[in-house]
C-alpha positions as CSV (number, residue, x, y, z in Angstrom):
1,X,0.0,0.0,0.1
2,X,1.3,3.4,-1.2
3,X,-0.2,6.7,-0.2
4,X,0.3,9.8,-2.0
5,X,-0.4,13.2,-0.7
6,X,0.6,16.4,0.9
7,X,1.1,15.4,4.5
8,X,4.4,14.5,5.9
9,X,3.3,10.9,6.7
10,X,2.3,9.9,3.2
11,X,4.9,7.4,1.3
12,X,5.1,9.7,-1.5
13,X,4.7,13.5,-0.4
14,X,3.8,16.0,-3.0
15,X,4.3,19.6,-2.0
16,X,1.5,21.3,-4.1
17,X,-1.3,23.2,-2.7
18,X,-3.8,21.7,-5.2
19,X,-3.1,18.1,-3.7
20,X,-5.1,17.0,-0.7
21,X,-3.4,15.8,2.6
22,X,-4.2,12.2,1.8
23,X,-4.9,12.2,-2.0
24,X,-4.8,8.9,-3.4
25,X,-3.5,5.2,-2.8
26,X,-2.1,2.6,-4.6
27,X,-3.2,-0.8,-3.4
28,X,-2.5,-4.6,-4.5
29,X,-5.4,-6.5,-6.0
30,X,-5.7,-9.8,-7.6
31,X,-3.9,-9.6,-11.1
32,X,-2.1,-6.1,-10.3
33,X,-2.5,-2.8,-8.6
34,X,-5.2,-0.2,-8.3
35,X,-5.5,3.3,-7.7
36,X,-7.8,4.5,-5.6
37,X,-8.9,8.4,-5.0
38,X,-9.2,9.2,-1.2
39,X,-12.0,11.6,-1.6
40,X,-9.6,14.3,-2.8
41,X,-10.7,17.9,-3.3
42,X,-9.5,18.2,-6.9
43,X,-9.5,14.8,-8.3
44,X,-7.2,12.0,-9.4
45,X,-6.6,11.2,-13.1
46,X,-5.2,8.3,-15.3
47,X,-4.2,9.4,-18.6
48,X,-6.2,12.5,-18.0
49,X,-9.2,10.8,-17.2
50,X,-11.0,11.3,-13.7
51,X,-11.1,8.3,-11.8
52,X,-12.5,7.0,-8.2
53,X,-10.9,3.7,-8.7
54,X,-9.3,1.8,-11.4
55,X,-6.7,-1.0,-12.0
56,X,-3.5,0.6,-13.2
57,X,-1.9,-0.8,-16.8
58,X,1.7,-0.8,-17.8
59,X,2.3,2.8,-18.6
60,X,-0.5,4.6,-17.2
61,X,0.2,8.1,-16.3
62,X,-1.2,9.3,-13.2
63,X,-1.9,12.9,-12.7
64,X,-2.3,14.3,-9.0
65,X,-2.2,18.1,-8.8
66,X,0.6,19.2,-11.0
67,X,2.6,15.9,-10.6
68,X,2.7,13.2,-12.9
69,X,3.5,9.6,-12.4
70,X,4.0,6.8,-14.7
71,X,3.0,3.4,-13.5
72,X,5.5,0.4,-14.7
73,X,4.7,-3.3,-14.2
74,X,7.1,-5.3,-12.6
75,X,8.0,-7.4,-15.8
76,X,8.7,-4.2,-17.9
77,X,12.3,-3.9,-18.7
78,X,12.2,0.1,-18.2
79,X,10.7,-0.6,-14.7
80,X,13.5,-3.3,-14.0
81,X,16.2,-0.6,-15.2
82,X,14.6,2.2,-13.0
83,X,14.3,0.0,-10.0
84,X,18.1,-0.9,-10.3
85,X,18.9,2.8,-10.5
86,X,16.8,3.4,-7.3
87,X,18.8,0.4,-5.6
88,X,22.3,2.1,-6.3
89,X,20.9,5.2,-5.2
90,X,19.9,4.1,-1.5
91,X,22.6,1.3,-1.0
92,X,26.3,1.7,0.3
93,X,28.3,0.1,-2.3
94,X,30.9,-1.2,0.1
95,X,28.5,-2.8,3.0
96,X,25.4,-3.4,1.0
97,X,23.2,-1.8,3.7
98,X,21.2,1.4,3.0
99,X,23.1,4.6,2.8
100,X,23.0,8.0,4.6
101,X,20.5,9.5,2.0
102,X,18.1,6.8,2.7
103,X,18.5,6.5,6.3
104,X,17.9,10.4,6.8
105,X,14.5,9.8,4.4
106,X,13.4,6.9,6.4
107,X,14.0,8.7,9.8
108,X,12.5,11.9,8.8
109,X,9.3,9.8,7.7
110,X,9.4,7.6,10.7
111,X,9.6,10.5,13.0
112,X,6.6,12.5,11.4
113,X,4.5,9.3,11.6
114,X,5.4,8.8,15.2
115,X,4.6,12.4,15.9
116,X,1.4,12.2,14.3
117,X,0.1,9.0,15.9
118,X,2.0,9.4,19.4
119,X,4.2,6.4,18.7
120,X,7.5,5.9,20.2
121,X,10.8,5.5,18.0
122,X,14.3,4.7,18.9
123,X,17.5,5.5,17.1
124,X,20.8,4.1,17.7
125,X,24.2,5.5,16.4
126,X,27.2,3.0,16.6
127,X,30.8,3.5,15.7
128,X,33.6,1.1,15.5
129,X,36.2,1.6,18.4
130,X,39.7,2.4,17.3
131,X,39.2,1.5,13.6
132,X,42.4,3.1,12.4
133,X,44.1,0.4,14.2
134,X,42.3,-2.0,12.1
135,X,43.4,-0.2,8.9
136,X,46.9,-0.3,10.2
137,X,46.8,-4.0,11.0
138,X,45.1,-5.0,8.0
139,X,45.5,-2.4,5.3
140,X,42.9,-0.3,3.5
141,X,41.5,-3.8,1.7
142,X,41.2,-5.5,5.0
143,X,39.6,-2.4,6.6
144,X,36.9,-2.6,4.0
145,X,36.4,-6.4,4.5
146,X,36.3,-5.7,8.2
147,X,33.3,-3.2,7.8
148,X,31.5,-5.9,5.4
149,X,32.0,-8.5,8.0
150,X,30.6,-6.1,10.8
151,X,27.5,-5.5,8.8
152,X,27.0,-9.3,8.5
153,X,27.4,-9.8,12.1
154,X,24.9,-7.1,13.2
155,X,22.4,-8.2,10.5
156,X,22.2,-11.2,12.6
157,X,20.7,-9.5,15.8
158,X,18.7,-6.7,14.2
159,X,15.1,-7.5,13.4
160,X,13.8,-7.3,9.9
161,X,11.5,-4.3,10.5
162,X,14.3,-2.2,11.6
163,X,16.4,-0.2,9.2
164,X,20.1,-0.7,9.7
165,X,22.2,1.7,7.5
166,X,25.5,3.0,7.1
167,X,25.8,6.7,8.3
168,X,29.2,7.3,7.2
169,X,33.0,6.1,7.7
170,X,32.8,3.5,10.2
171,X,29.4,4.8,12.0
172,X,26.2,3.0,11.4
173,X,22.7,3.5,12.5
174,X,19.7,1.6,13.5
175,X,16.0,3.0,13.2
176,X,13.7,1.2,15.8
177,X,9.8,2.1,15.0
178,X,7.5,1.7,17.8
179,X,10.3,1.2,20.4
180,X,11.0,2.7,23.7
181,X,14.1,3.6,25.7
182,X,14.2,-0.1,27.1
183,X,14.0,-1.6,23.8
184,X,16.4,0.5,22.2
185,X,19.1,-0.2,25.1
186,X,18.5,-4.0,24.6
187,X,19.0,-4.1,20.9
188,X,22.0,-1.8,21.4
189,X,23.4,-4.1,24.0
190,X,22.9,-7.0,21.7
191,X,24.8,-5.7,19.0
192,X,27.6,-4.6,21.3
193,X,27.9,-8.1,22.6
194,X,27.6,-9.7,19.6
195,X,30.3,-7.6,18.0
196,X,32.8,-8.2,21.1
197,X,32.7,-11.9,20.7
198,X,32.4,-12.4,17.0
199,X,35.3,-14.4,15.4
200,X,36.5,-12.1,12.9
201,X,39.1,-13.1,10.4
202,X,40.7,-11.8,7.2
203,X,43.0,-13.8,5.1
204,X,43.9,-16.1,7.9
205,X,44.4,-13.4,10.4
206,X,42.1,-13.3,13.5
207,X,41.3,-9.6,14.8
208,X,38.6,-8.3,17.3
209,X,36.2,-5.4,17.1
210,X,34.4,-3.5,19.4
211,X,31.6,-0.9,19.0
212,X,30.1,2.1,21.1
213,X,26.5,3.1,20.9
214,X,24.5,5.9,21.5
215,X,20.5,5.5,22.0
216,X,18.2,8.3,21.6
217,X,14.3,7.9,21.9
218,X,11.3,10.0,21.0
219,X,8.6,9.4,23.5
220,X,5.7,9.8,21.5
221,X,4.6,13.0,22.9
222,X,5.3,16.8,21.7
223,X,7.4,17.9,18.7
224,X,10.7,17.0,17.4
225,X,13.0,17.6,14.5
226,X,15.0,14.8,13.0
227,X,18.2,16.8,13.5
228,X,17.4,16.8,17.2
229,X,17.0,13.3,17.5
230,X,20.3,12.6,15.8
231,X,21.8,15.0,18.0
232,X,20.7,13.2,21.1
233,X,21.9,10.0,19.7
234,X,25.2,11.3,18.7
235,X,25.6,13.0,22.3
236,X,25.0,9.6,24.0
237,X,27.5,8.0,21.3
238,X,30.2,10.6,22.4
239,X,29.5,9.6,25.9
240,X,30.0,5.9,25.3
241,X,33.2,6.7,23.6
242,X,34.4,9.0,26.3
243,X,33.7,6.6,29.0
244,X,35.8,3.8,27.9
245,X,34.3,2.7,24.6
246,X,32.5,-0.9,24.2
247,X,29.5,0.2,26.0
248,X,26.0,1.5,25.4
249,X,25.0,5.1,26.5
250,X,21.3,6.2,26.3
251,X,19.2,9.3,26.8
252,X,15.6,10.0,26.5
253,X,15.6,12.8,23.9
254,X,14.2,16.0,25.1
255,X,11.0,17.2,23.8
256,X,9.4,20.6,22.9
257,X,5.8,20.7,24.6
258,X,2.9,20.7,22.2
259,X,1.2,24.0,21.9
260,X,-1.8,24.7,24.3
């Protein structure tokens, strides 16, 4: 299910005054997908014809406000090409996890949803301790291999509905929807323990890694900006590094009270 509209919680957000807050949705049906108008003010159009509900055909043009979308069926060669381009745009080429661009998009969307529906959201930032010494020991290629091995190790303990992404360099992030502070700390500690005991090896050389983690949580009440949540998690990570590394630090993200 994909919702299109002007609201921040839409899957595809269209910044256009002529578009309703929740304008239309694309939903699966037997044999394909259909477009459903969600009682929008200015209507939804397929190939310039107004529709209330209609099955989508390969190549259909969808008009919503001033935006135009083209529907491409899964078997369409052009669709496969665009899917691959999209995949390359959102994945980190070294480790195969999502990249910073995708992380920030998802975090922003999840935070808006959490604010709208009063749901908790946990963010973990983790950094490899003393990674320069790993590069010195194994060389640059070995350092790259160490990051790939780290990702493999962490993926084993991060649940599928969470987003695991590379934030930059040897820093990674985990977004945990509908999770409180205790949930975030529990996942962070699971990651920390798993990395500490994992049997890392590169070309016959065994080595060890540890990670420091910072946890921040939006509690489901009040307003918060994405950068503020990131700043809280980064502050917790900084404390973890400063207090000896290989540890988890957590902080309930501070809130701006909602307007009266």
